N, C-alpha and C positions, 0 to 999 in steps of 0.2 A: 912676557909679556902677554903671552897665550896661556901657558901657563899661572900666570893670575887666573885672569881670565876664568880658565876647565876648572882651577881650582874653587874660585865664587860658584861661578854653577851649579858645580857638584851639589854645592850647596841644599840649591834648587831644584834639582832632582827631583821631578815625582811619579810616586806617590811624598811630599816629603816622609824624612823620612830619620832626618835633626830633630831632639825632642823641646826644644830652646823654641824650635820654628814656628813647629806644630800648636804648641799654649800658645806664642805670639799672635797665633789666624786666629785660633776660637776664642782668643781677652779683644781681639780688632771686633770681630764678628760680633762674641756677645753686645762691646763699646756701643758699634756706630750699628748694630742694626733694626734696638729697638725708637732710636732718637728719628733716624728714616721711617721705622713706619709710622712713627708718634706724626708728622710732619705729614704726611699722606694717609692720614685716621686713618691707618690699618692696624689693629691688638698685634704685639709685639713678639707674641706666639709665634701668629703666619708665621712672619720673615724668620723665624728662628731653625723651623719650620725644612719652609723650602728651599734659605743659606744654605743649611747642610745636601740638601740635592743637590744643587748648587755642587760647591770644595768637594762635595765626595764619591766614592768611584765609581759611579756614571751620572757626575756631571762634569765636576772639567779637573774628576781622580784630582785634587788639592792629598787630598785625605782617604787616608781606606781604616773601613773596620779596624786596627786593633785593639791589639790589652791595652792602649793604654786610653787609646776612647773606649772600649767598653767600659771599666774600671769606674772612667767618672762618670759616662750614660750612666752607670748600674747603682751608683750614691745621689744619681740625680731622683731617679723614680724612685728608690725607698726615702727619700727626702720626702719629696710631693706625700708617699702615706707614712712618714711617721706626721709629718706634719697636720696632716689631716687628723689624728688619732691627741695629739696633741691639740687644736683649735679645738673638736669637737666639744661639746658643752656637755657633760654627763652627765645633768640633772636633764639638762630638755630631752636627752638620750632617752635619760630613763619613760621622763612623762609622753614622750616620742613614738617610743621602739614596737609599739603594732604599725604606727608607721611603716616608722620603719621597714621591717621586716611585709609588709601589704607592699612595698614598692621594690624592693626587692623581686618578690612571689613576679610581681608586673616586668621588670625589668630582666627578668631570667625568662621567661614561661611565654611570654607575649609578643620575639626574635624569634625563640625557641622555637616557635609553635610556626611563626610566620616563614622562618629560615626552611626550615625539614622541608617542608612538600616543593618548593620551589627549588630549591639543591636535588631532592632525588628526582622531581618530575619535571621538571625545565630543562633542568643542566644536566639531569642524568647520571647520575654516581649513587654508587651503590650505600647498599644502609647506613656505615662505617664513614662513612663519607659525607655525606648527609647528614648524619649525628654530629659527626663533627664543625660541620663550617657550622653546620646553622647554631651550635653552642659559641661562636666563637662571634655571636651575633652579639649575642648576651651578657657581655665580656665589655666591656669599661675603662680608659682609666681616664685619675685623674690631671690631665691633661694641663686644664683651664684652671685648674683651683687656687695656680696663682694669681687668679682676677678679681678671684672674692674675697681676695684674703688682704693683695691691695687697698679690694676697697673697704674690708672690715666688717664684713658681712658676713664670716665664721660661720661667726655662731647661733644666724635665723632658722625655722624649722627647717623650712624647705631646700636648704644648704647637708645640714645632720640627717638629713632622713635622706638627702645622695647618699652620702659619707657611709650610711649607713647599710642603704639595696647596694653601693660598689662592694664590698666585702661580702655579702652577704648573694649576691649572683656569682662573682670573681672567684668565690670559692667553690661553687658549685655547681663553679664549670670546671674549675680543675681537677676536681675530683675527677667529673667526668672524663674527663681525655686521662686522670689514670686510668680507670674504667673501661674506658677503648682498647686503650697501650696494653694492658693486660690481657683482656680479653683476643689481642688481636695475638698477642706473645704466649697466650695461654696461659696464663700464670695466676687467673683472674676463679684461687677455692676462696676458702674460707679463712688461712692463715693469713692471703691480704687486705679481706677485713680487722681481721682482731692485729694483724702488729698498723695498722691505717687508724686504729680507732686508741690503744695503747698509748701508740708515740703523739697525737695526738691530747690527748687526754696531759699523758709529764710535761707536754705544751706549754700548756694554758697555766696547769699550778706551777710552770717555775716562773714564765712572767707572770700574773699575777699574782703567786703566793710568797715568791723569794725577792723577786726585782724592786720590786714595790721598800721593802726590808732594806735592805740592801741601801741600794742609793737615798732611803730616809738616811740612815746613819753615815754613808760618806757628805751629803752634804750637810748633817749640819756636821761632823768634823773637819768634813777641810772645810769651810764658814767660809774663811777666807783667802782660799784658792781657786778666785771664780775660772780664770784658766782652766783649770781641769777640770771644773763645769763642762764646761761641752766640750771636755776627748771625754768624759766620762759615761755623759749623753749618746757620743757618739759609736762609742765600744758597744752601748747596750742597744744600738741601732743594728749593729752587724751585728752582734750576735745573736737575737732578735730572728732577724732574716736567716742566721745561717741554723738554730735551731727548727725552726718551721720546715728550714731542703728538708732536714733531718728527717721532718715527721713525717713530711709526700706533699707538704703542700707550694707552692712558690712564696720566695722571699719576702715580699712584697705583702706576702697577709702577717709575717712576725713584721716590719717595718711597724703596719699599722697599731701591730697590737703592741708595740716598745711605745709606740705614742698612744694610745690606755694605758697603760700602766704607768707612765712618770707622769699621765695627765696633769692629774692631783698634783700634783711635786713643782708644776717649774707653772708660774700664774701670769697667765696670759701676758703683763703690762711689765713682764722682766727685766732684768737686763737679761738676763740665761735664753729666756724664750726670743727677744731682742738679736742675741748674737746666731742662735737656729735660723733664724730668718732672717738675715742680714746675708750670711756666709751662705745657707738652699741658694737667694733666689736673685746671690751675684752671681755664684758660679757655679752649680754642684745640674741645680734646676735647667739655668739654658744648655746645661753643656749636654742633657736627659736630649732634650727637645732638637738641637742639634742631631742630636746621634741616630732621636729617630727621622727624619729629612731624609741622614745617609742615607733611607734605606729604600727611599723609593727610588722605583728606576723608569724614568720617561719610555724608555723605549720600550716597555713590553706597549704598551698602543698603538703603536710600527707595528707588535711581530703579527698580528694577521689578525683577523677578526672574533677566532674565537673569544683568545683576551682581554682584546675591547668587549664581547661580550662576556664575559663573567664577568670583568670585576665593575659592569655600570651592575652587573644585576649585584653583587656582595652590594657598593656603593647604597643604590638607593633602597633595597633587602634591611637595611645596618642603619643607616637613619629614621627609613618609615615605623619603623620595630622600639625602637625607641625615641619617635612623638609621639607610640602610642600608651606605650606606658606611661609615662606624663600626663599623656591629652586625661588615660586615667585615674589619674592620681587623681589630676588636679577634681574632675567627674565627683571621685569619690570625698575627698577632705572637701573639697571646697574654697581650690585656693585661684588666687588669682592666675589673671590669663600673665601678667609678669611672673608671678612663682609657679607656672611652669613654664615660662620658655627656660628659665634658673632651672628648672630642675631634667628636660630635655637640652640645653648647652652644657651641666654637667657633663649631665649621663651619654653622649654622644661620643663622645671622641674613645678613638680605638687607634691600641697604640700598644704596647706590652702585655698586657695578658692577648692580648686577641695573637698578638704574633707569637710568642713564649708557648701557647693552642697548635698553629698554621705550623713553626717552626717542629714541635714535637711530629704533628701526624704527618710534616710529610716526610721526616728523618724514618721514620717508622710504615713509609710507604703507602699508608692509608690517601694521601692526596698528594692531588698533581703540580706541576709547575702551573698550571693554568691558577690553579686557587692560590697559589703562593705571590704570581702577581697579581690577581687580583687583591689580597689580600693587600699587598706592603701602594700599591694605591686609593684602596680605601683608608686608610691609615691618614694617607694626607688627605685624601678628600672632606674626610668626617669630620677632619682634628684644623678645616680651613674654619670648614662649619661650625663648631663645637664653641670655637673664638672668636668671630660675630654675632653669635646667638651668646653664649653669657655675657661679655663682655658692655652689648645693649644692655642684654636685662638688668647685668644688676647695674649700671647706672642711671636708667627708670625708676631700680624699686629701693634706690637709694635719694634718690625729689623725692621718691613718692613716704620713704621712712621717715625727713625730712619734717613735709608739710604733713602730715598723721601728729608729730611731737611737737608741733610748734605751739606752746605756752609763752601764757604771760613775764615767766623764769626763769626762759629760756637763755635774756641778757645775760639774768645773776647766774645761770651756768657755764656762760662763752668771759664775762669776767670776775671767773675766783680764781681768788688771790689766795693762796696756804702758804703760813711761814711754816718755819723752819727753825725756830731758839735753839743753842747748839748750849746750854748750861752745862751739863757735865760728858765725862768721856763714855760713858755707861752704854750701849746698846745701840751707838750714833748707824752706824748697818742696815742695820735692825726699823727703827726710827727710820730712817731717810726709807727704805721699801716700802714703809707701810706707806710716805706717806705718795710716793711712786703707782702703789693700787692701788688707792682715793683719787689722786685729782683726777683732773677733767683734760682730758687732750685736748680741749677747743678749746681752750681756755688760752686765752690771748699773755696775759701775762705769765713767767717767770716763777716756779719754785725756790723763795725769797728759802736761804737756811746765816739766818743771825747769830752774828755773837753781841753778847756786852761785857764790853773790859770795863773796870774800876774806872774811877773818874780818877784817877793818883799822879804821882810821879813819871809811872814807865806806861802813861795810857797811850802814847805813841808807840809807842816799843811791842806792846800790847796790843795792834790795832793789828802791827806787819803781820806777826808769830799767828794770831786769832786765823788771817787771809791766807796762811803759807799750807795751817795745822786744818781750814775748811777743804781747802782744792781736791785733796782727795774724793771729799763727800762731789763734786762740781762732775770730777771724774765720772766718777758711781752714777751718779745725775745722766750727764751725756750716756752716757753708754747704752742707754734707757729708753734714748729719744725726746729723753724730759728737757728743756730749755730751764738752766737752774741762773742764781747770782748770789755771790756771798755777802752777803751785807754785815759791819764791825762796826758799831754803836757806842759810846762814852756817856756811861749812865754813875752814877751811884748806886742805886737799887739795883738789881737785875731786870722781877718783875716789873720793876716800872719804865727803863728799859725797854722791855717789849710794850707790855701795851703801851708805848707811846711812840713804834716801829712801829708796831701793829699798826694804829692807827695814821701816819702820813701815809705808805706804801697800798693805803688800804685793804686790807690784803681782812681776810672773812673768817680764813680754818690757823688757831694756832694748836701748833700739836705739840708739843714738852715731851719730855723721857723725863721717869725717874729712879735717885738709884735703891739697891738692891735690900742693904740694911736697915730695921726698926730703926733707929739711931739718926743716923742722917736723912729718912724717913721724917722726922715731928723739925728737922731745922729743917728741910729742902723744902714739909712742907705748908708747913704751921702759916703765920699767919701772913708770910711771902704768894701765898695762893691765892689770898682774900684779896690783898693790893692788885693779882691782875687778872681775876673778877670782877672786882666792885669799878676798876678803871677801864672796862672793854666793855662791850655787849658779842664779842666775834666767839663763834661757835668753839670753843675748848676740846679738842685730843690728849688726854697724863697719858701715856705709854708705857708697857713694861713688856720686853719679850722673851719669857728663856727660854724660848727654842726660832731656829726661822720661821718665820710664818705660814710656810707652803708644811711644814710639816702639822700641824691644826692639824681635824678628822670634822671637826664639830666648833658656832661661833654660839654659845649662852648669851642671852640677852636678860638685862634684869632691869628693868622699868617703872617704877613707882607711877600712883591714884599718879592720873592726872598731867600724863609727862606728854597727851598727845595735842594738851591745848598748850606749851613752853611750843611760843617765836620761837622757829628753828626746825619745826619734828620734822617735815619735808629732807631737810638738807640735812642731817646726819640718818636718817632714812635709808635718802638715796645715797647715798657713801657706804652705810652697810649694805645693803643688798651688789651697790658694785664689789665690796672686797668678798663675799661669797662667792659671788659669779667666777673673779678674777683666782679664787684657789679653789672656784670649786667642790667646797663643802653646804651644808646645811646650818636654819638656823632654827635655834631652839629658845625663844621667845617666852619669861616669864612677868606675864603682866597682870589685871586685872578685865575680866571680861568689855566691862566701855575701855580700855586700849587697844586689845583684841581686833575688836571692830575697827578699829581708826587703823591700827596698821593694814589689814582687812581691804580697807576704803582705797591707801593710798597705794598698795598693792594690782592694787585693780585698778585706778585710776591711772599708774604708769608700766600699766602693761605690763610686771613682769610677770613670767609662767615659771619663776624659783617655785615650790610648796614651805611653807615654814611648816615649824612645828611651833602649837601652845601646851600649856603647862598655867595649871592656874593660881596665882601669887596674892592670895588675899593681905597676909600679913608685910609689908617688904620686908623689912626688921627681920624674919626665919631665913631670909638667902642665906645671914649673916652666923652659923650658927654651926656652917657646915655639914649639917643632914642634907644635903642636897646629893643628887644623882651626878658628883660633877668628873670627868676626870680629868686626868692629866693632861693627855692633848689637847683641852678644848681652850680655847676663845675666848675668856669672860669679859663682857662689853654689860656696864653696869653705867646706867642715863645715871646722872647726878644733876644737880638744879645748884643756881646760884638762890643767898636768901632772902629775895626778894618775888622767888620763881616760886609762881598758885602748885608746882610737885614741888618745893619743898617740903622735905622731914629733918628734927630736928636728928635721925642716929646718921644721913650722910656726913653731919660731923667728922670731922679728925675722916673722911673710909677711908685713903690707901693707905696708914699702917694698918686697920682695921680688915681691908685686903688681904694684906700683907700676911700676918697670924694667922689666917683662914686659907686663903689660900696662896702660899709663897712660893708650891709649886710651877704656881699656873699662869700661865703667861694673861696679864689683866692689860684694859682700857674704861679708863671715867671719862663718860662727855660731857661738857657742861653749857646745854644747850644757848 
């Protein structure tokens, strides 16, 4: 009996050594702590950090900082930076890059300018130690980024400039670190600078020149291997982190650059993006937050007045410096108080980069133990402050945005219902991906996938088969957290069945696919499409995709005169701008000046920041001559009209076959408003 008890107790020897038991404990913490914190109305991030301090080596010593913990925490940190790069709206970032540079300058120089004299004169450290400690104040880690990601405001301007400023300030601090360590060791020569410049240049060429091309090829060739896409992306992240380390900067910079490099290839509403965020937020990022808590040593406070004074001074300077940077940003760019608080909350948490600077300085004997211990307390304090500020500011900002964007058409957006009829087996997944990208996530209706079965003796059996075939598409839709349903109906005519079902389920958008070959197109689109158009007033998208949506570089929209007067103009314009935003690509409009003005008014009314390009098209039919500058990677979108429409032209007759003849290698969409 004693042997059995001893054997059982051996498994629970502290710190825990059994991998299964360690992993079980961490999963239990990740599961229960956010639930408990939610009951107490405290950000879950704080609970995870404090839990790490409690179960860590300086708490109850349940876990030690082992290779296993370090590996998962490193993955979590890289994940945060990678998702930040993926979420960044590159079009907005380009538009606001000057603001990012200014914020980066403020959040770097102000904490550095305040911190250096405090360390040099008040704490009485030497020049190198004071400069290195002050540079630590300038760094920040996007620990609270998951909060804004969860609330869906990652594309807000204030979030974009904070992320951009993070990269600028962290890169500058890490270069200062390399220079100070090189100077301390006597290696600061022109060879050092030349090596750093060359290595960083090679890194950028690989990440922005090679990686996007390889990724584009991989996603296209292995389009059906969805699980391979995630493994490939993860491999790119760690490859980029390793390359950054070789180039002489921290791996977190590499992970962020990997996010930028893959930004346009992974739409935000795609299945792949959902998998990336789900696994990161469920496992890796909480693991990193727990590991941050494991660094905290509460005994430091009891070790003497000097350690306490240093810790308090570092924490106050760090928080005040970041608040002042956010304040100057607010004043210069005329942001609201809520926006300032969000910028401060995102940029005030110190963790990974801060710890990297201090540990390297401590190992190089530039910094003493008091600075090291004080930094650990600083990490806990700033993460707690940042979590409270970010969560409160982000929630209030979401409420304010909802109030500002209220309009009489809001109920229409909420009640949007898309039906995707499956008339053939060509490009099913691509058509579904298109539907997922343009669907309003706030809509109370599911995405309806429809199959119309001929009314004959085999009808009942065919309905069963149709539902079984469509199950795979349902799985694909639910993987992106989009509610979907299968509808199978019986009708003598496919298009009559589509029109009737669309009316019955109150659908307002119908997405159709088309075959590739001209002969079939004539049979498929002849009078049958006219049956659908004449029997329904729904917005109809007729789609053909030559390649994955993420591979397109531009959307080219061709509009007939008076298109802006057609009913449903705002509806399809909203879907078009959402698609461009999801894919991170620009829009080129071919239209007349009157339509251009109408698009400008819509853009201003909808507060869309994306810049559009226009090319005057006086004669609509001229686009069909194939002489315009259309590239193979362009997604062509033709706005057509029903015969009774105000913008109807005779050239719109049999439009699909005409487009297939002139632009057979391009992806194409025809819209019937």
